C-alpha positions in Angstrom: 148.7 -18.4 -78.4 151.6 -20.8 -78.6 153.6 -18.6 -80.9 153.2 -15.6 -78.5 154.3 -17.8 -75.6 157.3 -19.0 -77.4 158.4 -15.5 -78.2 157.8 -14.4 -74.6 159.9 -17.3 -73.3 162.9 -16.0 -75.1 162.8 -12.6 -73.4 164.9 -11.8 -70.3 163.3 -10.9 -67.0 163.8 -7.2 -67.6 162.4 -7.3 -71.2 159.4 -9.3 -69.9 158.8 -6.8 -67.2 159.0 -3.9 -69.7 156.4 -5.5 -72.0 154.1 -6.1 -69.0 154.3 -2.5 -68.0 153.7 -1.4 -71.6 150.6 -3.5 -71.8 149.2 -1.9 -68.6 149.6 -5.0 -66.4 150.9 -5.1 -62.9 154.2 -6.8 -62.6 155.7 -8.4 -59.5 159.0 -10.2 -59.0 159.9 -12.3 -62.0 161.2 -15.6 -60.6 161.4 -19.1 -61.9 158.0 -19.8 -60.4 156.1 -16.6 -61.4 157.5 -16.2 -64.9 155.1 -18.6 -66.5 152.1 -16.8 -64.9 153.3 -13.4 -66.2 153.9 -14.9 -69.7 150.4 -16.3 -69.9 148.8 -13.1 -68.6 150.7 -11.0 -71.2 149.9 -13.4 -74.0 146.2 -13.1 -73.3 146.4 -9.3 -73.1 148.2 -9.1 -76.5 145.7 -11.5 -78.2 142.7 -9.5 -76.9 144.3 -6.2 -78.0 144.9 -7.6 -81.5 141.3 -9.0 -81.8 139.5 -5.9 -80.6 141.6 -3.1 -82.0 140.2 -0.8 -79.3 141.7 1.6 -76.7 142.9 0.9 -73.2 140.8 0.0 -70.2 138.6 2.6 -68.6 140.0 4.9 -66.0 140.1 3.8 -62.3 137.8 6.7 -61.4 135.1 5.3 -63.6 135.7 1.7 -62.6 135.2 2.7 -58.9 132.0 4.7 -59.6 129.3 3.5 -57.2 126.1 1.9 -58.6 123.0 4.0 -58.5 119.7 4.1 -60.2 120.8 6.9 -62.4 123.7 4.9 -63.7 121.4 1.9 -64.3 119.0 4.1 -66.3 121.9 5.6 -68.3 123.3 2.1 -69.0 119.8 0.9 -70.1 119.5 3.8 -72.5 122.9 3.1 -73.9 122.0 -0.6 -74.4 118.7 0.3 -76.1 120.4 2.9 -78.4 121.3 1.2 -81.6 125.0 1.2 -82.6 125.8 3.1 -85.8 125.8 0.7 -88.7 129.2 1.6 -90.3 130.9 -1.7 -90.6 130.0 -5.2 -89.4 132.0 -5.6 -86.2 134.0 -8.8 -85.8 133.5 -9.1 -82.0 130.3 -8.7 -79.9 130.5 -8.4 -76.1 127.5 -9.8 -74.2 127.0 -8.8 -70.6 125.0 -11.2 -68.4 123.7 -9.7 -65.1 122.6 -11.6 -62.1 119.1 -13.1 -62.4 117.8 -11.0 -59.4 119.2 -7.8 -60.8 116.6 -5.1 -61.8 118.3 -4.6 -65.1 117.8 -8.2 -66.0 114.2 -8.2 -65.0 113.5 -5.2 -67.2 114.5 -7.2 -70.3 117.2 -4.9 -71.7 119.9 -6.7 -73.6 123.5 -5.6 -72.9 125.3 -6.3 -76.1 128.2 -4.1 -77.2 130.8 -3.8 -79.8 133.0 -1.5 -77.8 135.0 -3.2 -75.0 135.1 -0.1 -72.9 131.3 0.1 -72.7 131.1 -3.6 -71.9 133.6 -3.1 -69.0 131.6 -0.1 -67.7 128.4 -2.2 -67.7 130.1 -5.0 -65.8 131.4 -2.6 -63.2 127.9 -1.0 -62.8 126.0 -4.3 -62.6 127.1 -6.2 -59.5 128.0 -9.8 -60.1 127.7 -9.4 -63.9 129.9 -11.3 -66.4 130.8 -10.5 -70.0 132.1 -12.6 -72.8 133.2 -12.0 -76.4 131.4 -13.7 -79.3 131.8 -13.8 -83.1 128.1 -13.6 -83.8 125.5 -11.2 -82.3 123.0 -13.9 -81.7 125.3 -15.7 -79.4 126.0 -12.5 -77.5 122.3 -11.8 -77.1 121.6 -15.3 -75.8 124.4 -14.8 -73.3 123.0 -11.5 -72.2 119.5 -13.1 -71.8 121.0 -15.5 -69.3 120.7 -18.7 -71.4 124.2 -19.6 -70.1 123.1 -19.5 -66.4 121.9 -23.2 -66.4 125.2 -24.3 -67.8 127.5 -22.1 -65.7 125.5 -22.0 -62.5 126.2 -25.0 -60.3 123.5 -27.0 -58.6 122.3 -25.9 -55.1 123.8 -29.0 -53.5 127.2 -28.3 -55.1 127.0 -24.6 -54.2 126.3 -25.4 -50.6 129.1 -27.9 -50.5 131.5 -25.4 -52.1 130.4 -22.7 -49.7 131.1 -25.0 -46.7 134.5 -25.9 -48.1 135.4 -22.3 -48.9 134.4 -21.3 -45.4 136.4 -24.1 -43.8 139.5 -23.3 -45.9 139.3 -19.6 -45.0 138.4 -19.9 -41.3 141.6 -18.1 -40.3 141.4 -14.3 -40.5 144.2 -12.4 -42.2 146.2 -10.6 -39.5 146.3 -6.9 -39.4 149.3 -4.9 -40.5 149.8 -3.9 -36.8 149.9 -7.6 -35.8 152.4 -8.5 -38.5 154.7 -5.7 -37.2 154.1 -5.8 -33.5 153.9 -9.6 -33.1 155.4 -11.5 -36.0 158.3 -9.3 -36.9 159.4 -8.6 -33.3 159.2 -12.3 -32.5 161.5 -13.0 -35.5 163.9 -10.3 -34.5 164.2 -11.6 -30.9 164.6 -15.2 -32.0 161.8 -16.5 -29.8 161.2 -19.9 -31.4 158.4 -21.0 -29.0 156.5 -17.8 -29.5 157.0 -18.0 -33.3 155.7 -21.6 -33.4 152.7 -20.8 -31.2 151.9 -17.7 -33.4 152.0 -19.4 -36.8 150.4 -22.6 -35.8 147.6 -20.7 -34.2 147.0 -18.8 -37.5 148.8 -20.0 -40.6 147.9 -16.8 -42.4 150.8 -15.2 -40.5 153.0 -17.0 -43.1 150.7 -17.7 -46.0 149.0 -14.7 -47.6 146.5 -14.5 -50.4 147.4 -16.5 -53.4 149.9 -18.6 -51.4 152.3 -15.7 -51.3 154.6 -14.9 -48.4 153.2 -12.4 -45.9 154.9 -9.0 -45.9 156.2 -7.9 -42.4 157.7 -4.6 -43.6 155.9 -2.4 -46.1 157.8 -0.3 -48.5 160.8 -2.7 -48.9 158.4 -5.6 -48.8 160.5 -7.9 -46.6 159.1 -11.4 -45.8 159.9 -13.3 -42.6 163.0 -14.9 -44.1 164.4 -11.5 -45.0 164.1 -10.3 -41.4 165.5 -13.6 -40.0 168.5 -13.3 -42.4 169.1 -9.7 -41.5 169.0 -10.3 -37.8 171.1 -13.5 -37.9 168.3 -15.7 -36.6 169.3 -19.1 -38.0 166.9 -21.0 -35.7 163.9 -19.0 -36.9 165.0 -19.5 -40.5 165.2 -23.3 -40.0 161.9 -23.4 -38.1 160.2 -21.4 -40.8 161.3 -23.8 -43.6 160.4 -26.8 -41.5 156.9 -25.4 -40.7 156.2 -24.5 -44.3 157.2 -28.0 -45.5 154.9 -29.7 -42.8 151.9 -31.2 -44.5 149.8 -30.8 -41.3 150.5 -27.0 -41.3 149.5 -26.7 -45.0 146.4 -28.8 -44.3 145.3 -26.2 -41.8 144.9 -23.8 -44.7 143.5 -26.3 -47.2 141.9 -29.2 -45.3 140.2 -30.6 -48.4 143.3 -30.8 -50.7 144.9 -34.2 -51.4 148.6 -34.8 -50.5 149.8 -34.2 -54.1 148.2 -30.7 -54.2 149.6 -29.9 -50.8 153.1 -30.8 -51.9 152.7 -28.6 -54.9 151.6 -25.7 -52.7 154.5 -26.3 -50.4 157.0 -26.2 -53.2 155.5 -23.0 -54.6 155.5 -21.0 -51.3 158.9 -22.3 -50.2 160.4 -21.2 -53.5 158.9 -17.8 -53.0 160.2 -17.4 -49.5 163.7 -18.4 -50.5 164.1 -16.6 -53.8 161.7 -13.6 -53.9 163.8 -10.4 -53.9 162.8 -7.3 -51.9 161.6 -4.1 -53.6 164.4 -1.8 -52.6 167.5 -3.6 -53.8 166.0 -6.7 -55.5 167.9 -8.9 -53.0 166.9 -12.3 -51.8 167.3 -13.5 -48.2 170.6 -15.2 -49.2 171.9 -11.7 -50.2 170.9 -10.4 -46.8 172.6 -13.3 -44.9 175.8 -12.8 -46.9 175.8 -9.0 -46.8 175.3 -8.8 -43.0 177.8 -11.6 -42.3 175.5 -14.3 -40.9 177.2 -17.7 -41.6 174.7 -19.7 -39.6 171.8 -18.4 -41.7 173.8 -18.9 -44.9 174.3 -22.5 -43.8 170.5 -23.0 -43.3 169.6 -21.4 -46.6 172.2 -23.2 -48.7 171.2 -26.5 -47.2 167.8 -26.3 -48.9 167.6 -27.8 -52.4 165.3 -25.0 -53.7 167.7 -22.2 -53.0 169.0 -20.2 -56.0 172.6 -19.1 -55.3 172.9 -17.1 -58.5 170.2 -14.5 -58.1 171.4 -11.0 -58.9 170.4 -7.8 -57.2 169.7 -4.5 -59.0 173.5 -3.9 -59.1 174.0 -7.2 -61.0 175.7 -8.8 -57.9 175.4 -12.4 -56.8 175.3 -13.3 -53.0 179.0 -14.3 -53.2 179.9 -10.7 -54.3 178.3 -9.0 -51.2 179.8 -11.1 -48.4 180.2 -9.1 -45.2 179.6 -5.7 -46.8 177.7 -4.4 -43.8 178.8 -6.5 -40.7 181.3 -9.1 -39.5 184.2 -8.3 -41.9 186.5 -10.8 -40.3 188.4 -13.3 -42.4 187.0 -16.3 -40.5 183.4 -15.3 -41.2 184.1 -14.6 -44.8 185.7 -18.0 -45.3 182.8 -19.7 -43.6 180.3 -18.1 -45.8 182.4 -18.9 -48.9 182.5 -22.5 -47.9 178.7 -22.6 -47.3 178.0 -21.0 -50.7 179.9 -23.8 -52.4 178.0 -26.9 -53.6 177.1 -29.3 -50.8 178.3 -32.9 -51.2 177.4 -36.1 -49.3 179.3 -39.3 -49.0 176.8 -42.1 -48.8 177.0 -45.7 -47.6 174.8 -48.2 -49.5 173.7 -51.6 -48.3 171.6 -54.4 -49.8 168.1 -54.7 -48.4 168.9 -58.3 -47.3 172.6 -57.6 -46.4 173.7 -60.3 -48.9 176.4 -58.0 -50.4 179.2 -56.0 -49.0 178.4 -52.4 -48.3 179.3 -49.9 -51.0 180.8 -46.5 -50.2 179.4 -44.2 -52.9 181.2 -41.3 -54.6 180.4 -37.8 -53.3 177.2 -36.5 -54.8 175.4 -33.2 -54.8 171.7 -32.5 -54.9 172.1 -29.7 -57.4 174.5 -31.6 -59.6 172.7 -33.7 -62.3 175.7 -35.8 -62.9 176.0 -37.0 -59.3 172.2 -37.6 -59.0 172.3 -39.7 -62.2 175.1 -41.7 -60.9 173.3 -42.4 -57.6 170.1 -43.3 -59.4 171.7 -45.3 -62.2 169.8 -48.4 -63.6 172.3 -50.9 -62.1 171.6 -49.6 -58.6 167.8 -49.6 -59.0 167.6 -53.1 -60.5 165.9 -55.6 -58.1 167.1 -59.2 -58.7 168.6 -62.0 -56.7 172.0 -61.3 -58.4 171.8 -57.6 -58.0 169.6 -56.6 -55.0 168.4 -53.1 -54.3 171.0 -50.9 -52.6 169.7 -48.3 -50.2 171.4 -45.5 -48.4 172.0 -46.5 -44.7 174.4 -43.7 -43.6 176.0 -40.6 -45.0 178.5 -37.9 -44.1 177.8 -34.3 -45.0 176.9 -31.8 -46.1 180.5 -30.7 -46.8 182.3 -29.0 -49.6 184.0 -30.9 -52.4 187.5 -31.1 -51.0 186.4 -32.4 -47.6 184.1 -34.9 -49.2 186.9 -36.3 -51.4 189.3 -36.5 -48.3 186.6 -38.3 -46.2 186.0 -40.7 -49.0 189.7 -41.5 -49.4 190.1 -42.1 -45.6 186.9 -44.2 -45.4 188.0 -46.5 -48.2 191.8 -46.6 -47.4 192.4 -45.5 -43.8 195.8 -44.4 -42.5 198.3 -47.0 -41.6 198.0 -46.5 -37.8 194.2 -46.9 -38.0 194.0 -49.6 -40.7 194.3 -52.6 -38.4 191.7 -51.2 -36.0 189.2 -50.5 -38.8 189.9 -53.8 -40.4 189.1 -55.6 -37.2 185.8 -53.7 -36.9 184.8 -54.6 -40.5 185.7 -58.2 -39.9 183.9 -58.7 -36.6 180.7 -56.6 -37.4 179.2 -57.4 -40.8 175.9 -55.6 -40.1 177.2 -52.2 -39.0 180.9 -52.3 -39.2 181.2 -49.8 -42.1 178.9 -47.4 -40.3 181.1 -47.6 -37.2 184.2 -46.8 -39.2 182.5 -43.9 -40.9 181.1 -42.6 -37.7 184.6 -42.5 -36.0 186.1 -40.8 -39.0 183.4 -38.2 -39.2 183.7 -37.3 -35.5 187.5 -37.1 -35.8 187.3 -34.7 -38.8 184.4 -32.8 -37.3 182.0 -33.5 -40.2 178.2 -34.0 -39.9 177.2 -37.6 -39.7 173.9 -39.4 -39.8 173.0 -43.1 -40.1 169.6 -44.9 -40.3 168.2 -46.5 -37.1 165.2 -48.6 -37.8 163.7 -48.4 -34.3 163.6 -44.6 -34.6 162.7 -44.5 -38.3 165.0 -41.8 -39.3 168.6 -40.8 -40.1 170.3 -39.3 -37.0 173.6 -39.1 -35.2 172.8 -40.7 -31.8 175.7 -38.8 -30.1 174.1 -35.5 -31.0 171.5 -33.7 -28.9 168.7 -34.6 -31.3 169.8 -38.2 -31.3 169.9 -38.4 -27.5 166.4 -36.8 -27.3 164.9 -39.3 -29.7 166.5 -42.2 -27.9 165.3 -40.9 -24.5 161.7 -40.7 -25.9 161.9 -44.2 -27.3 163.2 -45.8 -24.1 160.7 -43.9 -21.9 157.8 -44.9 -24.2 158.7 -48.6 -23.9 158.6 -48.5 -20.1 155.3 -49.4 -18.5 154.4 -46.7 -15.9 151.6 -48.8 -14.4 154.0 -51.4 -13.1 157.1 -49.2 -12.6 157.0 -49.3 -8.8 155.9 -53.0 -8.4 159.0 -55.1 -8.1 157.5 -58.1 -6.1 156.0 -59.8 -9.1 152.4 -59.4 -7.8 151.2 -58.2 -11.2 152.4 -61.4 -12.8 150.9 -63.4 -9.9 147.5 -61.9 -10.6 147.6 -62.4 -14.4 149.4 -65.7 -14.8 149.0 -67.8 -11.6 149.2 -71.1 -13.5 152.8 -70.4 -14.6 153.9 -70.1 -11.0 152.1 -73.3 -10.1 153.9 -75.1 -13.0 157.2 -73.8 -11.6 156.5 -75.2 -8.2 155.7 -78.6 -9.7 158.9 -78.5 -11.6 160.9 -77.7 -8.5 159.2 -80.3 -6.4 160.2 -82.9 -9.1 163.8 -81.6 -9.0 163.9 -82.0 -5.2 162.6 -85.5 -5.4 165.0 -86.5 -8.1 167.9 -85.0 -6.1 166.9 -86.8 -2.9 166.7 -90.1 -4.7 170.2 -89.6 -6.1 171.6 -88.8 -2.7 172.8 -85.4 -3.7 172.0 -82.1 -2.1 170.0 -79.4 -3.8 172.4 -76.6 -4.5 171.4 -73.1 -5.6 172.7 -73.6 -9.1 170.7 -76.8 -9.6 167.6 -75.5 -7.9 167.3 -72.3 -9.9 167.7 -73.6 -13.4 164.7 -71.6 -14.4 166.3 -68.3 -13.3 169.8 -68.7 -14.7 169.7 -65.4 -16.5 168.3 -63.3 -13.6 170.2 -60.5 -11.8 172.5 -60.9 -8.9 169.9 -59.5 -6.6 167.8 -62.6 -6.9 167.5 -64.3 -3.4 168.8 -67.9 -3.6 168.5 -70.1 -0.6 171.5 -72.2 0.5 169.5 -75.4 0.7 166.2 -76.9 -0.4 163.3 -75.7 1.6 159.5 -76.1 1.4 157.5 -75.2 -1.6 156.4 -72.0 0.0 159.9 -70.7 0.6 161.0 -71.7 -2.9 157.8 -69.9 -4.3 158.9 -66.7 -2.5 162.4 -66.9 -3.8 161.3 -66.9 -7.4 159.6 -63.5 -6.9 162.4 -61.7 -5.0 163.8 -59.9 -8.1 164.2 -56.2 -8.1 162.9 -53.7 -10.8 161.1 -56.4 -12.7 159.2 -54.0 -14.9 162.3 -52.1 -15.8 164.2 -55.2 -16.6 161.4 -56.4 -18.8 161.3 -53.1 -20.8 164.8 -51.7 -20.6 166.0 -53.1 -23.9 165.6 -51.3 -27.2 164.1 -54.2 -29.3 161.7 -55.8 -26.8 162.2 -57.6 -23.5 165.5 -59.3 -24.3 168.9 -57.9 -25.3 170.0 -57.9 -28.9 172.8 -56.8 -31.0 171.0 -53.5 -31.5 171.6 -52.7 -27.9 175.3 -53.3 -28.3 175.4 -51.1 -31.5 173.7 -48.2 -29.8 176.1 -48.6 -26.8 179.0 -48.3 -29.2 177.5 -45.3 -30.8 177.3 -43.6 -27.4 180.7 -44.7 -26.1 182.1 -41.2 -26.1 179.0 -39.4 -24.8 178.5 -38.5 -21.2 174.9 -39.1 -20.2 173.3 -36.6 -18.0 171.1 -38.4 -15.4 168.6 -35.5 -15.0 168.0 -34.9 -18.7 168.3 -38.6 -19.9 167.3 -40.9 -17.0 166.0 -43.7 -19.3 169.2 -43.8 -21.3 171.3 -43.9 -18.1 169.3 -46.9 -16.8 169.5 -48.7 -20.1 173.3 -48.1 -20.3 173.9 -49.4 -16.8 171.9 -52.5 -17.6 173.8 -53.2 -20.8 177.2 -52.6 -19.2 176.3 -55.2 -16.5 176.8 -57.8 -19.2 180.3 -58.9 -20.1 181.7 -58.1 -23.6 181.6 -61.8 -24.5 177.9 -61.9 -23.6 177.2 -58.8 -25.7 178.9 -60.3 -28.7 176.7 -63.4 -28.6 173.5 -61.4 -28.6 171.3 -62.1 -31.7 170.5 -59.4 -34.3 167.0 -58.1 -34.5 166.4 -59.8 -37.8 167.3 -63.2 -36.3 165.0 -62.5 -33.4 162.2 -61.8 -35.8 162.7 -65.2 -37.5 162.4 -66.9 -34.2 159.2 -65.1 -33.2 157.0 -68.1 -33.8 159.0 -70.2 -31.4 159.0 -67.5 -28.7 155.3 -67.0 -28.9 154.6 -70.6 -27.9 155.7 -70.1 -24.4 153.0 -72.2 -22.8 154.4 -75.3 -24.5 157.9 -74.8 -23.1 159.0 -76.2 -19.8 159.0 -73.6 -17.0 162.7 -74.2 -16.2 163.7 -72.6 -19.5 161.8 -69.3 -18.8 162.3 -67.3 -15.6 160.1 -64.6 -14.2 162.5 -61.9 -15.3 162.4 -63.1 -18.9 158.7 -63.1 -19.3 156.5 -60.0 -19.7 152.9 -60.0 -20.9 153.3 -56.5 -22.4 155.5 -57.8 -25.2 152.3 -59.3 -26.8 150.8 -55.8 -27.1 151.9 -53.4 -29.8 151.4 -49.6 -29.7 152.4 -46.9 -32.2 155.3 -44.6 -31.4 154.5 -41.6 -29.3 155.9 -39.1 -31.8 156.7 -39.5 -35.5 160.1 -38.3 -36.6 160.7 -36.5 -39.8 163.0 -38.1 -42.4 166.0 -36.2 -43.8 
């Protein structure tokens, strides 16, 4: 077996296809994923042919012959008729029917030395199995059903498997009319919402039998990605790949598979969608996108690491050789497609996990280049020790071609003279995110894609992009408490923590008494030491009054709930708020689409630049959490109503998980 496989592995795709056809086997597209399957199938067929030394398989008309009583009687007579004793055969074929089959109850043994007769018996006896043996006794035992106890599972296991099988196949395969009228028309029109609703309602619209892509056009055998590339639907192509790589989507088809098996299924079907050629011209979706002049689709396809840019059609042409043969023959479109077909490079920024070392700007690396991947994953980078901590990617520019990546790397490391002083000031004053700020400005000036890691979102994203603004809006809106959004009089805190207000009154009474004894008047600054960080809207009396008036003044703040939840990292401002504000400095916020961002931005801009520079980083705030949680032991004059919020002691998961790049 191994010798045959080694010989088949040396054959080209056309030679392997010729041998499969010569052996009478059906041959589909020979790709990197399906080649091993075809090699094993051909090797088994060759070994069986050498062992049996018999003719070909029975004709299709005889295999499709219906079962009848006459056929059963003829088969029984053939089985009882002794074989001519010419030579001792080397292989015996035993046919084991189902236990409830009438042929099995009659006691006739189905043992043959001719493979064709054994195959005929298997086709006539429903549910029968056959197996080759070197001894006749073993074949007779198999035909008598002695193997049933070993091969037949227990009733409990059978019922469990039946349940699992039914659950895994609860979605019905769509009809050919539905694939054409619904799925194909949706792809051609570019309706992403209808496409998402269709495939999530029934994943068999994308996953056929054997985890193969569904065919939306018979004859040429186009899959969904062929049609999307031909019609220049880049959004549908991107949505298709994202859907196929979603574990939850694949779990709809196989709910009992573990995560490792689901990942293997995903890699298999994504490879088939990307690199399976059609039947007419043997062209992949990338051929279609290049031939019809669709640069956006070429960008989506080439961005995937599983794409094969060197597949050849039946005219021995690569995708780069058929650019704009059908449509969009302008020079700009051709140049765009040529740029996208080149290898994609990224310029990463690496930081230590504890930020004890200076950030490192890595060399441009490409996912399809083994040298660049080995350089990024070199042992000195992966070593974890106090002297050499782990360096992780925190930001990157790309994907871009090689020349632009080299230019960006040069400007990032050694900026131009007119910008050198500005960038040096940023790096000197901001040790935590200064390198990211410099790279962000350079990427936006050069028009290159940029993404950096934001821990509170849990993903790499450019906050100035539409996706970044959407994520930030969802995060800020999820931190606001809708139950207390319209209560700005502090009644919610009065009901939950009345002891705190009583302590504040006692503190103010002591302050009044001490001020009277000293002969000085109670000014507003001295009276409101507990509210020194409140907004300008806080009502401050001109002189000392009774305890009731002072009690009302402590609760005259506006938008208490919004002030308590308006910041990104909790109920108090941090350096993270200032970093996000800098990232959005050149973005105009739409009040209708991003109201939470607008409120947050106005709140942050109400502080002076000197105050924003003194804000602690989120890591420093985490180190001080034990002190902040002991609020009951702190004097009330150090904690105002606006600074306190009981909701900060509750933790909730994010409303929507974000995918990592």
